[in-house]
N, C-alpha and C positions, 0 to 999 in steps of 0.2 A: 504494500500500500504506500503510495507517495506521501511525503510529509504534508502536513496541513498548510494551506495558503494563509499567511498571516493577514491578508486582506479580507479573508472570509471566515475569521474566527467567530464562533458562536452564531453562525448563520447570517452575520451582517458584514457587508464589505467595509473595509477600513476607509475612513474619510481622510483625504490628504490635508484638508483644512477644517478647522472647527473641531467639535467633539472633544474638547480638552478643558481641563480645569487647572487653575493656578492659585495657590495660596502664597501671597507676597507680603512679607513683613519688613517694614522700614525701622531700623534701629539707629537712632541719631544721638550722637554726642552733642549735648546742648550747653557745653561750657563756653566761656566767653569768646574764645578764638574761633568759634564755629558759626558766627553770625551769617556770613555770606552763603554758607552751605545749607543752613536751615532755610534761608530765604529761597535759594535755588530749588530745594526739595519741594517746598510748597508751590513755587511757581511752575515747576515742570511736572508735578504729580499728575495733573489732569491730562496733559499731553501724553505722558507715559501710559496712563490707564487706557486712554483712547486707542493708542497704538497697539496695546495688548489685547483689548477686547475683541478686535476683529479676528483674532486667531484662536479665540476660546469659545466655549459654550455660551450661547446667549442667555442672559438673565443671571445665572448663578455661576458663570465660568470663573470670575475673578473675585477672590476674597482678599481684603487688605487689612493690615494691622499696623499700628504705629506705637513704638516704644521709645521713650526718651530717657537719657540717663545723664547724671552729672558725677558727683563724687560723695564719698563717705565723710561729710563734715557738717557741723551745725549751721554753717552759713548758707548752704544750698537749700533750696525749697524742697527738693526731693533727691533721693538716690536714683530711683527709677520711676517712671510715670507711664502708665498705659491708658488706653481708651476703650476698655471693656472688650478686648480681644478683636477677633476678625469681624469685618463688616463687608457687605457687598456694595455699599454706597460710596461712590467716588467723591461726591460732594462732602460727605462727612469726613472722609480721609483728608481732603484738601483743607477743610476747616480745622481739623486736629493739627495738621502740620503747621498751618498758619498761626495757630495759637501758641506755638513754641517760641521761646526767646532764649538768647544766649546769655548766660550769666554764671559766675562762680568758677570753681575748679582751682583749688589752692596749689597743689603740687603738679608735677608733670603728668603722671599716670592718672587715669580716671576709672570709674566703676563699671567698666565694660563687662566684667565677669557677672555682676549682678544682673545686667541687662540681658546677657546671653541666657542666664538661667530663667529669666522671665519669658524669653522667646521659647525656650524649650517646653514650657508648660502651657503654651497656647493650644487651642483646640484645632489641630491640623487635620484636614480631611485625608482619609486614607487613599482616596482615588485621585488626588490632585498632585501636581508637581509642587514642591515645597521649596521656596527660595527666601533667604534672609539677606537683606542688603544692609551692612553695617557701614555707617558713614562717620569717620572719626579722624582726628589728627593727633591722637595720643595713644600710648600703649596701656594695657591693663596693669594693675598692681601686681607685684611679686615676681617679675621676670628678670630683675637685675638692673633696671634703669636707674639713673641718678634721680635725686629729688623725689624719692618715693616715700611718702609718709606711712605706707603699709608694706614694708619690705617683705613680710611673710605672705603677702597676698590678700585676697578678699577677707575683710574682718569677720565675715559670717562663715568662713571656712569653705566656701565654694571654690572649686578648681576649674579653670576654663578648659583644660584638657579633658576632664571627666565630662563636662557639659557637651563639648562638640562631639565626643565619641557617642554619647547618648543620642545626639541629633543625627549622627551618621546612621545609627541603627534604625532610625525612623525615616531615612532617606531625605533629610532636610539638608539642603545645600547652602553654603554661606559664601557671599561675595563681600570681601572687605574692601571698601573704598577708602584709601589712605589719603586724606586731604593734604595737599602740598601747597606751598613750601613750609607750612607750619611744623609738620612732624620731622621733615628733613630739610632744615634751613638751607636755602639756596635760591636759584633762579629757575625759571620755567620756560619751556617751549612746548607747544602742544599742537597737534594736527588731528583732524577728524575727517574720515572718509566714510560715507554711508551709501548703501544701496538698499534695495528691497529685501535682500537676504543676508548681506554681510555688513557688519559695522566694524570699521578699523579705527583704532585710536592709538596714538603714540605720545609718550610723555618723556620729559627729561628734567632732572633736577640734581643738585649736589647733595651727597649724603652726610649725615652727622650723627644719627642715632646709633645705639649699640646693638640692641636686640629686637626691637619692635618689628622691624621689617621681616626678619626671618621667623619670628613667632607668628605673625599674621599669615605668612606663607604656609607655615606648618598647620595652623588651624584650618586654613582653606583646603590644604591637601587632604587632611583627614576626612573632610566632608565632600571631597571631589569638587570643591568650589574653586575660587580664584582670589588673589589679592592684587588689586590694581591701584596704582597711585593716580591721583587726580589733581592736576595743576590748574584747571580752569573749570569753574563751577558750571559754565554753560554746557560742558560735556557730560554732566551728571545724567541727564535724561537718556541720551543714546546709550550710555554704558548700562543703565538699568534695563532698558528695553532689550538690548542685544543679549545680555546675560540671561534674563528671564525667558526670552523666547528660545534660546539655546537649551535651557534646562527643560522647558515644556516639550520641545520637539524630541529631546532625548528620552524623556519619561514616556512620551506617547509611543515611541518606537519600542522601548523596552517592554511596555505593556502589550503591544501588538505581537511581538515576536516571542514572548515568553512561552506560550504553548508549543511553538515549533522547536524552541531550544530544548525544552523538557523532553519532547519526543525524540529529538536527535540524540540527547544524552542517554535516554533509555535504550536507544538502538545501538549504543556502544561507540558512537562517533567521538573522536578526540576533540579537545578544545580547539586545536589548530584547524581541523577540518570543519568544525562548526562555524568558526569565524570566517573561513573561506566561503562556506555555503551562504552565510548571511550576507557577506559582501556581494556575492554574485546576485543574490535575490534583490538586494537594494539597488545595485547597479542596473539590473534589467528593468526594474520598475521605476527607475529614475527618482528614487527617494531623495528628498532634499531636507537638510536641517539648517536652520538659522545658526550662524556661528559668530561669536564675538572674538575678534582677533586684536591683540595689542602687542606692540613691540616691547622688548625688554629695555628697561631704562638704565640698567647697570651692566657693566662688564663684571660679572660676578667672579669674585676671587674663589680659589679652591675651597676655602673655609666655609663658604656660604652653603653649599650642599650638605656639608657635614653638620653645620649648625641646625639646618632645617630637619635633618634626619634625627638629630639628638632630641629636638622637641617632639617630633612625631612618635619616637620610640620611648620617650620618657614615661615612667610609671605615673608621675604627677609633675606639676609645674616646678616645685622646689628641686626635685631631682634633676630636671632639665637645666634649671638655672645653675645648680652646683656643677654639673658636668661642663657647662659652657664657660665656667670661670677659668678653665685651663686654656681656652682658645683666645686668640686676639679678637677684640670686638669687631665683628665683620662690618658693621655699619660705618666704621671709621676707615676701612680700607677699600671701599668700593670706588670705582672710577666710572664717570659717566660715559655712555656710548657716544660715538660721533653722531652729530645730528645736523639737520638742515637749519640754517639761520631763520629765525622767525620773520616772515614777510611783513611788509607794512600793510595797513588796513586795505588799501586799494588792490593789493596783490593777493589777498586771500583767495584760495581756490574755491570753485563752485561745486556744491554737492547737490546731486539731483536724485530723484526717484521717478521711475517710469510708471505711469498710470494710464491704462486704456480707458478712455471716457465714453460713456453712453448717455446720450440725451434722450430720455424717454418722454419728454414733454413736447408740446406743440409750439414752444417758444424758442427763439434763438438764445443761446447762452454765449456771452462774450466775457472774456477774462483778460485782465491787464495787470502788469506788475512792473516794478522799476528794477533795472539791472545797471548798476554803476551810473545812476542818474538818467538812463535812457529808458523811456517807456516802451514795453513790449506788450503784444496782445495776441489773442487767438479767438477763434469762433467755432462753436459747434452748432450745426443746423439741427432742426427738429428731427427726432428719431434717428440721429446719426450715431454710429458706433465707430470709434477710432478715427481712421483706419489702423493706426499704429499707436503704441504707447506715447503719451505726451510727457516730455521731460519737465517735471516741476522742480524748482529750486527749494531745497529744505530751508527752514527758518526764514522764509520770505512770505510777506503778506500779499495775497491776491485779492483783487476786486472782481467779483462775479456780477454781471448784469444779465437779468432775465428779461428779454424783450419780446412782447407779443402785441402787435399793432402799435398803438401809441403808448401802451403801458410799459413802464420800466421799473423793475424792482432790483435793488442792489444789496449785496451782502459782502462783507469782508471776512476772509478766512485765511488762516495759516495753513500751509500744506500739511502740517502735523495734525490738522483737524479734518483730514480726509480719512474716513473710517472704512476699513475693509471688513466685509461680512464673512461668515464662514463658508459661503458659496464662492468667494473670490471676487465679489463685486465691491465697488467703492461708492460712497455717497457723501455728500456734504452734510455736516452736522453743525448745530448751533453751539456757540461757546457759552451760552447762558445756562 
């Protein structure tokens, strides 16, 4: 009997778009140095959610949670702050993010461990992709950094290594967004390249910390996540969208192919042969996965891999810290990669997304936008499709005019507010 077709598992053909769920938790360091990243999170949240919703189940596909944290001291209003767990309301999430303010934080490290523990106890859905986005510019307590008022770690006895391993068992993946240049004092250069399926981001800065960089990489590795430095708050939205879509696509594929993998295992096929079989199936069916790609910002010294491995393999955080005491602090020996000099404002590259438009109305649709001070425009006739993808510039505001006879209706939309449905179509949506 031939192996089961993963597109027809359970009597239902696999859908290439839609049919997916995502639980996304934002964890924000709200100490004083984080003001611009808190503002960016609130400003970009709606666009992020709109970009994600078109790839998920309608109605209940996207669940959102917000957890803020500061530090363990009497001056701060809170150590951690949540908003009653997950919600499906994008507006509530934007409102919660907008209510956060940056304040406090006495020493260098902050109460990240307490925040991770709060995330772990959220009510995650079993059938959803589970993604945590941690936005911070400081390490947690207890990993050996200077100016740490809690050298032995979280004062409540929680251990971040224990917590992320528990998260891994529940398939919760963590993206650590390290805000620069605050955590690694220096300068910045950043580029962003985006398309409908791949988002590329590159960053560069000068290193100065001792252990935080490798510790975050280790925590991310344990959960099969990522640690990415962020030097420009405007890039926060694309980073989150790219990572979340990547995890959603991977989770969907894993679910689709699980019965086939089990069957091949039971038939005695080796891991190598199973991997080859799956690759052939995916290649034949032209399976596509959204991928977040980023360049390495450091020429990593040999000690870096060893430091990350020590954290990953450590029984607990104090053990890892003590073992690292025999190594030269890796953060002080990193050297930046060669990079392209930051262009001036007029020379910034253009980023576009291809959208095939369909005018299903009886009105003419005209759109216009400004490109380097020159007005450009286009027209869609009634009932017209395409004929080919229109290249829209990301982060550009477009004016759409709907003309029928003498009546003209106008609306302004950013391309980020073109929503894709699970059937693959796009529609203009209101920002209100």
